[in-house]
Biopython code that builds the backbone (N, CA, C, O; Angstrom):
import numpy as np
from Bio.PDB.StructureBuilder import StructureBuilder

atoms = [
    (1, "MET", "N", (0.832, -1.194, 0.000)),
    (1, "MET", "CA", (0.000, 0.000, 0.000)),
    (1, "MET", "C", (0.878, 1.261, 0.000)),
    (1, "MET", "O", (0.463, 2.304, -0.505)),
    (2, "ASN", "N", (2.077, 1.166, 0.559)),
    (2, "ASN", "CA", (2.918, 2.350, 0.672)),
    (2, "ASN", "C", (3.221, 2.981, -0.687)),
    (2, "ASN", "O", (3.183, 4.204, -0.828)),
    (3, "GLU", "N", (3.520, 2.149, -1.685)),
    (3, "GLU", "CA", (3.810, 2.689, -3.027)),
    (3, "GLU", "C", (2.571, 3.301, -3.652)),
    (3, "GLU", "O", (2.662, 4.288, -4.381)),
    (4, "ARG", "N", (1.412, 2.720, -3.371)),
    (4, "ARG", "CA", (0.166, 3.259, -3.939)),
    (4, "ARG", "C", (-0.169, 4.622, -3.329)),
    (4, "ARG", "O", (-0.655, 5.510, -4.029)),
    (5, "ILE", "N", (0.086, 4.790, -2.042)),
    (5, "ILE", "CA", (-0.161, 6.091, -1.411)),
    (5, "ILE", "C", (0.750, 7.143, -2.032)),
    (5, "ILE", "O", (0.312, 8.251, -2.343)),
    (6, "LYS", "N", (2.009, 6.791, -2.209)),
    (6, "LYS", "CA", (2.953, 7.728, -2.827)),
    (6, "LYS", "C", (2.515, 8.059, -4.253)),
    (6, "LYS", "O", (2.610, 9.205, -4.690)),
    (7, "LYS", "N", (2.039, 7.050, -4.967)),
    (7, "LYS", "CA", (1.593, 7.255, -6.346)),
    (7, "LYS", "C", (0.405, 8.220, -6.399)),
    (7, "LYS", "O", (0.349, 9.095, -7.263)),
    (8, "ILE", "N", (-0.533, 8.056, -5.482)),
    (8, "ILE", "CA", (-1.690, 8.966, -5.420)),
    (8, "ILE", "C", (-1.204, 10.393, -5.201)),
    (8, "ILE", "O", (-1.602, 11.319, -5.909)),
    (9, "ARG", "N", (-0.333, 10.551, -4.203)),
    (9, "ARG", "CA", (0.153, 11.885, -3.861)),
    (9, "ARG", "C", (0.844, 12.541, -5.047)),
    (9, "ARG", "O", (0.617, 13.715, -5.340)),
    (10, "LYS", "N", (1.681, 11.780, -5.719)),
    (10, "LYS", "CA", (2.395, 12.322, -6.886)),
    (10, "LYS", "C", (1.414, 12.621, -8.023)),
    (10, "LYS", "O", (1.542, 13.634, -8.712)),
    (11, "GLU", "N", (0.446, 11.742, -8.210)),
    (11, "GLU", "CA", (-0.536, 11.900, -9.298)),
    (11, "GLU", "C", (-1.359, 13.175, -9.118)),
    (11, "GLU", "O", (-1.688, 13.844, -10.097)),
    (12, "VAL", "N", (-1.692, 13.512, -7.869)),
    (12, "VAL", "CA", (-2.481, 14.727, -7.622)),
    (12, "VAL", "C", (-1.598, 15.955, -7.425)),
    (12, "VAL", "O", (-2.098, 17.063, -7.227)),
    (13, "GLY", "N", (-0.288, 15.752, -7.480)),
    (13, "GLY", "CA", (0.653, 16.869, -7.468)),
    (13, "GLY", "C", (0.811, 17.573, -6.134)),
    (13, "GLY", "O", (0.944, 18.796, -6.086)),
    (14, "LEU", "N", (0.797, 16.803, -5.044)),
    (14, "LEU", "CA", (0.922, 17.412, -3.720)),
    (14, "LEU", "C", (2.222, 17.008, -3.035)),
    (14, "LEU", "O", (2.759, 15.926, -3.272)),
    (15, "THR", "N", (2.708, 17.893, -2.186)),
    (15, "THR", "CA", (3.827, 17.550, -1.313)),
    (15, "THR", "C", (3.291, 16.653, -0.199)),
    (15, "THR", "O", (2.080, 16.513, -0.032)),
    (16, "GLN", "N", (4.198, 16.055, 0.553)),
    (16, "GLN", "CA", (3.747, 15.262, 1.701)),
    (16, "GLN", "C", (2.972, 16.137, 2.681)),
    (16, "GLN", "O", (1.984, 15.691, 3.263)),
    (17, "GLN", "N", (3.415, 17.377, 2.867)),
    (17, "GLN", "CA", (2.728, 18.280, 3.794)),
    (17, "GLN", "C", (1.304, 18.581, 3.324)),
    (17, "GLN", "O", (0.360, 18.530, 4.112)),
    (18, "GLU", "N", (1.159, 18.892, 2.044)),
    (18, "GLU", "CA", (-0.170, 19.200, 1.496)),
    (18, "GLU", "C", (-1.087, 17.983, 1.559)),
    (18, "GLU", "O", (-2.267, 18.097, 1.891)),
    (19, "PHE", "N", (-0.533, 16.821, 1.237)),
    (19, "PHE", "CA", (-1.309, 15.577, 1.296)),
    (19, "PHE", "C", (-1.743, 15.314, 2.732)),
    (19, "PHE", "O", (-2.893, 14.953, 2.983)),
    (20, "ALA", "N", (-0.821, 15.495, 3.674)),
    (20, "ALA", "CA", (-1.120, 15.285, 5.092)),
    (20, "ALA", "C", (-2.254, 16.197, 5.551)),
    (20, "ALA", "O", (-3.171, 15.753, 6.242)),
    (21, "GLU", "N", (-2.192, 17.463, 5.169)),
    (21, "GLU", "CA", (-3.239, 18.404, 5.551)),
    (21, "GLU", "C", (-4.594, 17.978, 4.998)),
    (21, "GLU", "O", (-5.617, 18.117, 5.669)),
    (22, "ALA", "N", (-4.596, 17.459, 3.771)),
    (22, "ALA", "CA", (-5.861, 17.048, 3.142)),
    (22, "ALA", "C", (-6.497, 15.867, 3.869)),
    (22, "ALA", "O", (-7.722, 15.752, 3.915)),
    (23, "ILE", "N", (-5.661, 14.980, 4.443)),
    (23, "ILE", "CA", (-6.224, 13.810, 5.119)),
    (23, "ILE", "C", (-6.119, 13.926, 6.646)),
    (23, "ILE", "O", (-6.349, 12.960, 7.374)),
    (24, "LYS", "N", (-5.762, 15.139, 7.115)),
    (24, "LYS", "CA", (-5.781, 15.473, 8.544)),
    (24, "LYS", "C", (-4.836, 14.612, 9.383)),
    (24, "LYS", "O", (-5.191, 14.121, 10.455)),
    (25, "VAL", "N", (-3.617, 14.447, 8.856)),
    (25, "VAL", "CA", (-2.553, 13.796, 9.616)),
    (25, "VAL", "C", (-1.302, 14.672, 9.524)),
    (25, "VAL", "O", (-1.299, 15.679, 8.816)),
    (26, "LYS", "N", (-0.242, 14.289, 10.238)),
    (26, "LYS", "CA", (1.010, 15.042, 10.168)),
    (26, "LYS", "C", (1.840, 14.585, 8.980)),
    (26, "LYS", "O", (1.681, 13.467, 8.489)),
    (27, "ARG", "N", (2.737, 15.471, 8.518)),
    (27, "ARG", "CA", (3.576, 15.154, 7.362)),
    (27, "ARG", "C", (4.396, 13.898, 7.604)),
    (27, "ARG", "O", (4.532, 13.065, 6.708)),
    (28, "ASN", "N", (4.943, 13.752, 8.805)),
    (28, "ASN", "CA", (5.764, 12.566, 9.059)),
    (28, "ASN", "C", (4.934, 11.282, 9.041)),
    (28, "ASN", "O", (5.475, 10.204, 8.796)),
    (29, "THR", "N", (3.634, 11.383, 9.295)),
    (29, "THR", "CA", (2.755, 10.216, 9.195)),
    (29, "THR", "C", (2.659, 9.770, 7.740)),
    (29, "THR", "O", (2.716, 8.576, 7.446)),
    (30, "VAL", "N", (2.512, 10.731, 6.833)),
    (30, "VAL", "CA", (2.481, 10.403, 5.405)),
    (30, "VAL", "C", (3.804, 9.762, 4.999)),
    (30, "VAL", "O", (3.822, 8.792, 4.242)),
    (31, "ALA", "N", (4.903, 10.303, 5.499)),
    (31, "ALA", "CA", (6.225, 9.740, 5.188)),
    (31, "ALA", "C", (6.311, 8.288, 5.655)),
    (31, "ALA", "O", (6.839, 7.438, 4.937)),
    (32, "THR", "N", (5.798, 7.999, 6.848)),
    (32, "THR", "CA", (5.857, 6.608, 7.325)),
    (32, "THR", "C", (4.958, 5.691, 6.502)),
    (32, "THR", "O", (5.288, 4.524, 6.291)),
    (33, "TYR", "N", (3.814, 6.217, 6.031)),
    (33, "TYR", "CA", (2.965, 5.430, 5.130)),
    (33, "TYR", "C", (3.745, 5.090, 3.861)),
    (33, "TYR", "O", (3.778, 3.939, 3.427)),
    (34, "GLU", "N", (4.370, 6.108, 3.277)),
    (34, "GLU", "CA", (5.059, 5.929, 1.997)),
    (34, "GLU", "C", (6.290, 5.032, 2.123)),
    (34, "GLU", "O", (6.664, 4.364, 1.159)),
    (35, "MET", "N", (6.919, 5.006, 3.284)),
    (35, "MET", "CA", (8.083, 4.138, 3.486)),
    (35, "MET", "C", (7.676, 2.730, 3.902)),
    (35, "MET", "O", (8.515, 1.831, 3.959)),
    (36, "GLY", "N", (6.385, 2.535, 4.193)),
    (36, "GLY", "CA", (5.910, 1.223, 4.610)),
    (36, "GLY", "C", (6.158, 0.935, 6.077)),
    (36, "GLY", "O", (6.047, -0.212, 6.510)),
    (37, "ARG", "N", (6.490, 1.951, 6.845)),
    (37, "ARG", "CA", (6.739, 1.767, 8.280)),
    (37, "ARG", "C", (5.455, 1.708, 9.097)),
    (37, "ARG", "O", (5.435, 1.168, 10.203)),
    (38, "SER", "N", (4.387, 2.267, 8.545)),
    (38, "SER", "CA", (3.088, 2.164, 9.212)),
    (38, "SER", "C", (2.002, 2.044, 8.152)),
    (38, "SER", "O", (2.167, 2.454, 7.003)),
    (39, "ILE", "N", (0.904, 1.476, 8.579)),
    (39, "ILE", "CA", (-0.242, 1.280, 7.689)),
    (39, "ILE", "C", (-1.329, 2.249, 8.127)),
    (39, "ILE", "O", (-1.625, 2.346, 9.318)),
    (40, "PRO", "N", (-1.929, 2.967, 7.181)),
    (40, "PRO", "CA", (-2.980, 3.916, 7.575)),
    (40, "PRO", "C", (-4.181, 3.201, 8.194)),
    (40, "PRO", "O", (-4.515, 2.073, 7.831)),
    (41, "SER", "N", (-4.805, 3.881, 9.121)),
    (41, "SER", "CA", (-6.031, 3.358, 9.736)),
    (41, "SER", "C", (-7.134, 3.320, 8.686)),
    (41, "SER", "O", (-7.015, 3.912, 7.614)),
    (42, "ASP", "N", (-8.204, 2.614, 9.018)),
    (42, "ASP", "CA", (-9.354, 2.582, 8.110)),
    (42, "ASP", "C", (-9.904, 3.986, 7.888)),
    (42, "ASP", "O", (-10.356, 4.313, 6.791)),
    (43, "ALA", "N", (-9.865, 4.820, 8.938)),
    (43, "ALA", "CA", (-10.352, 6.196, 8.805)),
    (43, "ALA", "C", (-9.475, 6.985, 7.838)),
    (43, "ALA", "O", (-9.988, 7.753, 7.025)),
    (44, "ALA", "N", (-8.150, 6.801, 7.918)),
    (44, "ALA", "CA", (-7.240, 7.510, 7.008)),
    (44, "ALA", "C", (-7.441, 7.022, 5.578)),
    (44, "ALA", "O", (-7.422, 7.820, 4.641)),
    (45, "ILE", "N", (-7.629, 5.732, 5.409)),
    (45, "ILE", "CA", (-7.881, 5.185, 4.070)),
    (45, "ILE", "C", (-9.165, 5.767, 3.505)),
    (45, "ILE", "O", (-9.226, 6.137, 2.333)),
    (46, "SER", "N", (-10.182, 5.845, 4.335)),
    (46, "SER", "CA", (-11.461, 6.412, 3.903)),
    (46, "SER", "C", (-11.303, 7.874, 3.483)),
    (46, "SER", "O", (-11.880, 8.299, 2.482)),
    (47, "LEU", "N", (-10.527, 8.638, 4.242)),
    (47, "LEU", "CA", (-10.292, 10.044, 3.907)),
    (47, "LEU", "C", (-9.520, 10.185, 2.600)),
    (47, "LEU", "O", (-9.842, 11.047, 1.782)),
    (48, "ILE", "N", (-8.511, 9.352, 2.398)),
    (48, "ILE", "CA", (-7.738, 9.386, 1.154)),
    (48, "ILE", "C", (-8.675, 9.134, -0.026)),
    (48, "ILE", "O", (-8.646, 9.852, -1.026)),
    (49, "CYS", "N", (-9.499, 8.106, 0.112)),
    (49, "CYS", "CA", (-10.409, 7.747, -0.988)),
    (49, "CYS", "C", (-11.418, 8.843, -1.262)),
    (49, "CYS", "O", (-11.685, 9.170, -2.419)),
    (50, "ARG", "N", (-11.978, 9.412, -0.211)),
    (50, "ARG", "CA", (-12.989, 10.459, -0.382)),
    (50, "ARG", "C", (-12.367, 11.748, -0.912)),
    (50, "ARG", "O", (-12.916, 12.373, -1.819)),
    (51, "GLU", "N", (-11.244, 12.142, -0.361)),
    (51, "GLU", "CA", (-10.614, 13.412, -0.726)),
    (51, "GLU", "C", (-10.089, 13.421, -2.157)),
    (51, "GLU", "O", (-10.145, 14.447, -2.836)),
    (52, "PHE", "N", (-9.574, 12.270, -2.619)),
    (52, "PHE", "CA", (-8.923, 12.226, -3.927)),
    (52, "PHE", "C", (-9.639, 11.334, -4.931)),
    (52, "PHE", "O", (-9.081, 11.021, -5.984)),
    (53, "ASP", "N", (-10.870, 10.916, -4.623)),
    (53, "ASP", "CA", (-11.668, 10.058, -5.522)),
    (53, "ASP", "C", (-10.917, 8.791, -5.901)),
    (53, "ASP", "O", (-10.900, 8.386, -7.064)),
    (54, "VAL", "N", (-10.301, 8.175, -4.907)),
    (54, "VAL", "CA", (-9.523, 6.954, -5.123)),
    (54, "VAL", "C", (-10.409, 5.738, -4.882)),
    (54, "VAL", "O", (-11.230, 5.715, -3.966)),
    (55, "ASN", "N", (-10.223, 4.748, -5.712)),
    (55, "ASN", "CA", (-10.908, 3.471, -5.580)),
    (55, "ASN", "C", (-10.303, 2.734, -4.380)),
    (55, "ASN", "O", (-9.115, 2.410, -4.391)),
    (56, "GLU", "N", (-11.102, 2.470, -3.356)),
    (56, "GLU", "CA", (-10.584, 1.847, -2.136)),
    (56, "GLU", "C", (-9.996, 0.468, -2.393)),
    (56, "GLU", "O", (-8.987, 0.106, -1.787)),
    (57, "GLU", "N", (-10.603, -0.298, -3.271)),
    (57, "GLU", "CA", (-10.059, -1.627, -3.585)),
    (57, "GLU", "C", (-8.649, -1.499, -4.165)),
    (57, "GLU", "O", (-7.754, -2.267, -3.815)),
    (58, "TRP", "N", (-8.463, -0.524, -5.052)),
    (58, "TRP", "CA", (-7.126, -0.317, -5.628)),
    (58, "TRP", "C", (-6.139, 0.069, -4.537)),
    (58, "TRP", "O", (-5.022, -0.446, -4.496)),
    (59, "LEU", "N", (-6.545, 0.974, -3.652)),
    (59, "LEU", "CA", (-5.638, 1.424, -2.598)),
    (59, "LEU", "C", (-5.236, 0.261, -1.689)),
    (59, "LEU", "O", (-4.069, 0.130, -1.322)),
    (60, "ARG", "N", (-6.192, -0.567, -1.335)),
    (60, "ARG", "CA", (-5.902, -1.674, -0.415)),
    (60, "ARG", "C", (-5.170, -2.836, -1.096)),
    (60, "ARG", "O", (-4.284, -3.446, -0.496)),
    (61, "THR", "N", (-5.538, -3.144, -2.349)),
    (61, "THR", "CA", (-5.024, -4.375, -2.972)),
    (61, "THR", "C", (-4.220, -4.159, -4.249)),
    (61, "THR", "O", (-3.471, -5.038, -4.674)),
    (62, "GLY", "N", (-4.375, -2.996, -4.854)),
    (62, "GLY", "CA", (-3.730, -2.757, -6.142)),
    (62, "GLY", "C", (-4.563, -3.215, -7.323)),
    (62, "GLY", "O", (-4.135, -3.087, -8.470)),
    (63, "GLU", "N", (-5.748, -3.748, -7.059)),
    (63, "GLU", "CA", (-6.619, -4.244, -8.134)),
    (63, "GLU", "C", (-7.629, -3.181, -8.532)),
    (63, "GLU", "O", (-8.149, -2.444, -7.694)),
    (64, "GLY", "N", (-7.894, -3.122, -9.839)),
    (64, "GLY", "CA", (-8.850, -2.148, -10.360)),
    (64, "GLY", "C", (-8.157, -0.857, -10.758)),
    (64, "GLY", "O", (-6.930, -0.789, -10.837)),
    (65, "GLU", "N", (-8.953, 0.150, -11.006)),
    (65, "GLU", "CA", (-8.446, 1.460, -11.412)),
    (65, "GLU", "C", (-8.108, 2.299, -10.186)),
    (65, "GLU", "O", (-8.734, 2.159, -9.136)),
    (66, "MET", "N", (-7.118, 3.168, -10.328)),
    (66, "MET", "CA", (-6.707, 4.010, -9.211)),
    (66, "MET", "C", (-7.822, 4.980, -8.812)),
    (66, "MET", "O", (-8.149, 5.102, -7.632)),
    (67, "PHE", "N", (-8.390, 5.652, -9.778)),
    (67, "PHE", "CA", (-9.387, 6.667, -9.483)),
    (67, "PHE", "C", (-10.780, 6.185, -9.856)),
    (67, "PHE", "O", (-10.954, 5.377, -10.768)),
    (68, "ILE", "N", (-11.763, 6.696, -9.135)),
    (68, "ILE", "CA", (-13.162, 6.383, -9.404)),
    (68, "ILE", "C", (-13.608, 7.227, -10.588)),
    (68, "ILE", "O", (-13.419, 8.443, -10.598)),
    (69, "GLU", "N", (-14.194, 6.585, -11.575)),
    (69, "GLU", "CA", (-14.710, 7.302, -12.736)),
    (69, "GLU", "C", (-15.971, 8.066, -12.337)),
    (69, "GLU", "O", (-16.872, 7.515, -11.706)),
    (70, "LYS", "N", (-16.019, 9.327, -12.711)),
    (70, "LYS", "CA", (-17.181, 10.144, -12.403)),
    (70, "LYS", "C", (-18.023, 10.319, -13.660)),
    (70, "LYS", "O", (-17.507, 10.372, -14.776)),
    (71, "THR", "N", (-19.330, 10.408, -13.445)),
    (71, "THR", "CA", (-20.218, 10.675, -14.567)),
    (71, "THR", "C", (-20.058, 12.140, -14.964)),
    (71, "THR", "O", (-19.522, 12.940, -14.198)),
    (72, "LYS", "N", (-20.515, 12.480, -16.138)),
    (72, "LYS", "CA", (-20.480, 13.880, -16.584)),
    (72, "LYS", "C", (-21.263, 14.765, -15.617)),
    (72, "LYS", "O", (-20.839, 15.877, -15.303)),
    (73, "ASP", "N", (-22.411, 14.266, -15.145)),
    (73, "ASP", "CA", (-23.217, 15.043, -14.208)),
    (73, "ASP", "C", (-22.459, 15.292, -12.902)),
    (73, "ASP", "O", (-22.539, 16.386, -12.343)),
    (74, "GLU", "N", (-21.726, 14.292, -12.410)),
    (74, "GLU", "CA", (-20.927, 14.476, -11.196)),
    (74, "GLU", "C", (-19.813, 15.492, -11.425)),
    (74, "GLU", "O", (-19.530, 16.318, -10.557)),
    (75, "GLN", "N", (-19.188, 15.429, -12.585)),
    (75, "GLN", "CA", (-18.129, 16.388, -12.916)),
    (75, "GLN", "C", (-18.691, 17.809, -12.971)),
    (75, "GLN", "O", (-18.074, 18.747, -12.465)),
    (76, "ILE", "N", (-19.857, 17.962, -13.583)),
    (76, "ILE", "CA", (-20.489, 19.285, -13.679)),
    (76, "ILE", "C", (-20.864, 19.790, -12.289)),
    (76, "ILE", "O", (-20.645, 20.960, -11.977)),
    (77, "ALA", "N", (-21.427, 18.918, -11.450)),
    (77, "ALA", "CA", (-21.815, 19.321, -10.100)),
    (77, "ALA", "C", (-20.595, 19.787, -9.299)),
    (77, "ALA", "O", (-20.673, 20.778, -8.573)),
    (78, "GLU", "N", (-19.479, 19.081, -9.426)),
    (78, "GLU", "CA", (-18.256, 19.487, -8.725)),
    (78, "GLU", "C", (-17.736, 20.817, -9.251)),
    (78, "GLU", "O", (-17.288, 21.666, -8.480)),
    (79, "MET", "N", (-17.796, 20.995, -10.561)),
    (79, "MET", "CA", (-17.342, 22.250, -11.150)),
    (79, "MET", "C", (-18.199, 23.407, -10.641)),
    (79, "MET", "O", (-17.666, 24.457, -10.286)),
    (80, "LEU", "N", (-19.514, 23.229, -10.602)),
    (80, "LEU", "CA", (-20.405, 24.293, -10.140)),
    (80, "LEU", "C", (-20.166, 24.615, -8.668)),
    (80, "LEU", "O", (-20.204, 25.781, -8.273)),
    (81, "ALA", "N", (-19.922, 23.591, -7.858)),
    (81, "ALA", "CA", (-19.614, 23.824, -6.444)),
    (81, "ALA", "C", (-18.318, 24.618, -6.318)),
    (81, "ALA", "O", (-18.220, 25.531, -5.498)),
    (82, "ASP", "N", (-17.329, 24.269, -7.128)),
    (82, "ASP", "CA", (-16.053, 24.985, -7.124)),
    (82, "ASP", "C", (-16.255, 26.443, -7.532)),
    (82, "ASP", "O", (-15.661, 27.346, -6.945)),
    (83, "ILE", "N", (-17.086, 26.662, -8.529)),
    (83, "ILE", "CA", (-17.368, 28.033, -8.981)),
    (83, "ILE", "C", (-18.029, 28.835, -7.865)),
    (83, "ILE", "O", (-17.655, 29.983, -7.624)),
    (84, "GLN", "N", (-19.000, 28.246, -7.186)),
    (84, "GLN", "CA", (-19.685, 28.965, -6.114)),
    (84, "GLN", "C", (-18.734, 29.307, -4.974)),
    (84, "GLN", "O", (-18.857, 30.360, -4.349)),
    (85, "LEU", "N", (-17.784, 28.412, -4.707)),
    (85, "LEU", "CA", (-16.824, 28.663, -3.631)),
    (85, "LEU", "C", (-15.739, 29.654, -4.025)),
    (85, "LEU", "O", (-15.036, 30.182, -3.164)),
    (86, "SER", "N", (-15.598, 29.910, -5.328)),
    (86, "SER", "CA", (-14.509, 30.768, -5.803)),
    (86, "SER", "C", (-14.738, 32.243, -5.513)),
    (86, "SER", "O", (-13.797, 33.035, -5.575)),
    (87, "GLY", "N", (-15.947, 32.619, -5.204)),
    (87, "GLY", "CA", (-16.242, 34.021, -4.887)),
    (87, "GLY", "C", (-16.732, 34.789, -6.100)),
    (87, "GLY", "O", (-16.359, 34.490, -7.235)),
    (88, "GLU", "N", (-17.568, 35.776, -5.848)),
    (88, "GLU", "CA", (-18.217, 36.521, -6.927)),
    (88, "GLU", "C", (-17.243, 37.296, -7.805)),
    (88, "GLU", "O", (-17.568, 37.596, -8.954)),
    (89, "ASP", "N", (-16.076, 37.621, -7.304)),
    (89, "ASP", "CA", (-15.109, 38.397, -8.081)),
    (89, "ASP", "C", (-14.219, 37.523, -8.968)),
    (89, "ASP", "O", (-13.468, 38.046, -9.791)),
    (90, "SER", "N", (-14.296, 36.205, -8.809)),
    (90, "SER", "CA", (-13.428, 35.333, -9.608)),
    (90, "SER", "C", (-13.922, 35.258, -11.052)),
    (90, "SER", "O", (-15.110, 35.428, -11.329)),
    (91, "PHE", "N", (-12.993, 35.003, -11.955)),
    (91, "PHE", "CA", (-13.363, 34.862, -13.361)),
    (91, "PHE", "C", (-14.360, 33.727, -13.539)),
    (91, "PHE", "O", (-15.325, 33.856, -14.293)),
    (92, "LYS", "N", (-14.134, 32.622, -12.852)),
    (92, "LYS", "CA", (-15.037, 31.467, -12.972)),
    (92, "LYS", "C", (-16.472, 31.876, -12.644)),
    (92, "LYS", "O", (-17.408, 31.530, -13.365)),
    (93, "HIS", "N", (-16.629, 32.605, -11.561)),
    (93, "HIS", "CA", (-17.964, 33.007, -11.115)),
    (93, "HIS", "C", (-18.601, 33.976, -12.106)),
    (93, "HIS", "O", (-19.784, 33.861, -12.428)),
    (94, "ARG", "N", (-17.811, 34.926, -12.582)),
    (94, "ARG", "CA", (-18.343, 35.901, -13.547)),
    (94, "ARG", "C", (-18.757, 35.204, -14.851)),
    (94, "ARG", "O", (-19.790, 35.533, -15.435)),
    (95, "LEU", "N", (-17.940, 34.237, -15.301)),
    (95, "LEU", "CA", (-18.284, 33.502, -16.522)),
    (95, "LEU", "C", (-19.567, 32.697, -16.331)),
    (95, "LEU", "O", (-20.439, 32.711, -17.200)),
    (96, "ALA", "N", (-19.690, 32.001, -15.211)),
    (96, "ALA", "CA", (-20.902, 31.213, -14.947)),
    (96, "ALA", "C", (-22.124, 32.119, -14.867)),
    (96, "ALA", "O", (-23.201, 31.755, -15.340)),
    (97, "SER", "N", (-21.961, 33.298, -14.271)),
    (97, "SER", "CA", (-23.083, 34.246, -14.197)),
    (97, "SER", "C", (-23.515, 34.696, -15.586)),
    (97, "SER", "O", (-24.708, 34.807, -15.867)),
    (98, "ALA", "N", (-22.546, 34.954, -16.447)),
    (98, "ALA", "CA", (-22.864, 35.362, -17.820)),
    (98, "ALA", "C", (-23.578, 34.229, -18.555)),
    (98, "ALA", "O", (-24.554, 34.469, -19.266)),
    (99, "LEU", "N", (-23.103, 33.015, -18.388)),
    (99, "LEU", "CA", (-23.743, 31.873, -19.051)),
    (99, "LEU", "C", (-25.155, 31.646, -18.518)),
    (99, "LEU", "O", (-26.051, 31.247, -19.263)),
    (100, "ALA", "N", (-25.346, 31.900, -17.237)),
    (100, "ALA", "CA", (-26.671, 31.709, -16.641)),
    (100, "ALA", "C", (-27.705, 32.649, -17.245)),
    (100, "ALA", "O", (-28.901, 32.359, -17.225)),
    (101, "ALA", "N", (-27.248, 33.768, -17.778)),
    (101, "ALA", "CA", (-28.170, 34.751, -18.368)),
    (101, "ALA", "C", (-28.444, 34.475, -19.846)),
    (101, "ALA", "O", (-29.225, 35.196, -20.467)),
    (102, "PHE", "N", (-27.819, 33.448, -20.420)),
    (102, "PHE", "CA", (-28.005, 33.138, -21.845)),
    (102, "PHE", "C", (-29.446, 32.779, -22.167)),
    (102, "PHE", "O", (-30.124, 32.087, -21.408)),
    (103, "THR", "N", (-29.888, 33.266, -23.305)),
    (103, "THR", "CA", (-31.171, 32.834, -23.878)),
    (103, "THR", "C", (-30.898, 31.627, -24.769)),
    (103, "THR", "O", (-29.746, 31.264, -25.004)),
    (104, "GLU", "N", (-31.946, 31.025, -25.251)),
    (104, "GLU", "CA", (-31.763, 29.881, -26.167)),
    (104, "GLU", "C", (-31.009, 30.319, -27.422)),
    (104, "GLU", "O", (-30.166, 29.580, -27.931)),
    (105, "ASP", "N", (-31.310, 31.508, -27.914)),
    (105, "ASP", "CA", (-30.590, 32.035, -29.078)),
    (105, "ASP", "C", (-29.100, 32.210, -28.781)),
    (105, "ASP", "O", (-28.255, 31.917, -29.626)),
    (106, "ASP", "N", (-28.785, 32.687, -27.584)),
    (106, "ASP", "CA", (-27.378, 32.847, -27.195)),
    (106, "ASP", "C", (-26.656, 31.494, -27.215)),
    (106, "ASP", "O", (-25.532, 31.390, -27.705)),
    (107, "TRP", "N", (-27.309, 30.469, -26.681)),
    (107, "TRP", "CA", (-26.710, 29.121, -26.675)),
    (107, "TRP", "C", (-26.490, 28.627, -28.098)),
    (107, "TRP", "O", (-25.458, 28.027, -28.400)),
    (108, "ASN", "N", (-27.452, 28.878, -28.964)),
    (108, "ASN", "CA", (-27.311, 28.461, -30.362)),
    (108, "ASN", "C", (-26.152, 29.200, -31.036)),
    (108, "ASN", "O", (-25.389, 28.604, -31.796)),
    (109, "ASP", "N", (-26.025, 30.501, -30.755)),
    (109, "ASP", "CA", (-24.920, 31.279, -31.312)),
    (109, "ASP", "C", (-23.569, 30.750, -30.816)),
    (109, "ASP", "O", (-22.616, 30.621, -31.584)),
    (110, "LEU", "N", (-23.510, 30.454, -29.537)),
    (110, "LEU", "CA", (-22.261, 29.929, -28.968)),
    (110, "LEU", "C", (-21.909, 28.574, -29.586)),
    (110, "LEU", "O", (-20.747, 28.309, -29.891)),
    (111, "GLU", "N", (-22.895, 27.740, -29.763)),
    (111, "GLU", "CA", (-22.643, 26.426, -30.375)),
    (111, "GLU", "C", (-22.122, 26.591, -31.808)),
    (111, "GLU", "O", (-21.189, 25.898, -32.214)),
    (112, "ARG", "N", (-22.726, 27.508, -32.571)),
    (112, "ARG", "CA", (-22.255, 27.759, -33.938)),
    (112, "ARG", "C", (-20.810, 28.263, -33.926)),
    (112, "ARG", "O", (-19.996, 27.834, -34.744)),
    (113, "LEU", "N", (-20.498, 29.158, -33.013)),
    (113, "LEU", "CA", (-19.127, 29.679, -32.909)),
    (113, "LEU", "C", (-18.135, 28.565, -32.568)),
    (113, "LEU", "O", (-17.070, 28.475, -33.179)),
    (114, "LEU", "N", (-18.478, 27.729, -31.608)),
    (114, "LEU", "CA", (-17.588, 26.639, -31.239)),
    (114, "LEU", "C", (-17.410, 25.646, -32.377)),
    (114, "LEU", "O", (-16.306, 25.152, -32.608)),
    (115, "ASN", "N", (-18.488, 25.354, -33.083)),
    (115, "ASN", "CA", (-18.390, 24.451, -34.256)),
    (115, "ASN", "C", (-17.475, 25.056, -35.312)),
    (115, "ASN", "O", (-16.667, 24.354, -35.919)),
    (116, "LYS", "N", (-17.605, 26.358, -35.528)),
    (116, "LYS", "CA", (-16.776, 27.040, -36.510)),
    (116, "LYS", "C", (-15.308, 27.002, -36.099)),
    (116, "LYS", "O", (-14.436, 26.745, -36.930)),
    (117, "LEU", "N", (-15.033, 27.255, -34.832)),
    (117, "LEU", "CA", (-13.656, 27.252, -34.332)),
    (117, "LEU", "C", (-13.038, 25.851, -34.382)),
    (117, "LEU", "O", (-11.848, 25.700, -34.660)),
    (118, "SER", "N", (-13.854, 24.833, -34.112)),
    (118, "SER", "CA", (-13.307, 23.474, -34.093)),
    (118, "SER", "C", (-13.094, 22.889, -35.481)),
    (118, "SER", "O", (-12.396, 21.886, -35.633)),
    (119, "SER", "N", (-13.689, 23.508, -36.493)),
    (119, "SER", "CA", (-13.519, 22.995, -37.865)),
    (119, "SER", "C", (-12.297, 23.598, -38.552)),
    (119, "SER", "O", (-11.965, 23.214, -39.673)),
    (120, "LYS", "N", (-11.626, 24.537, -37.892)),
    (120, "LYS", "CA", (-10.446, 25.181, -38.489)),
    (120, "LYS", "C", (-9.214, 24.361, -38.288)),
    (120, "LYS", "O", (-8.133, 24.754, -38.727)),
]
sb = StructureBuilder()
sb.init_structure("model")
sb.init_model(0)
sb.init_chain("A")
sb.init_seg("    ")
for serial, (resi, resn, name, xyz) in enumerate(atoms, 1):
    if name == "N":
        sb.init_residue(resn, " ", resi, " ")
    sb.init_atom(name, np.array(xyz, "f"), 0.0, 1.0, " ", f" {name:<3s}", serial, name[0])
structure = sb.get_structure()
């Protein structure tokens, strides 16, 4: 499991300190996990899986895919939650607000523009 924990951390681009903060443990605890000196508790495993969308079976056994596949609707819901948390002054929030005001004609115009851009 130690190599899989390290792989997750590297895959999500975090330092040991950042990873530790995300799963509410100390940095040296993550280091001991990665060196194989200690095994994470069931609670720590659950936090790793929830925080980073990791397949628990893969984390425990190495079988299956590393990450849980999300549906398009789940991806959109997460993106919208991220936008709402970004604050009204963020570009993400301003863009979503502009899109929310689109009429059906606006959506059709945008689709035509994107089709035109993608055919070049």
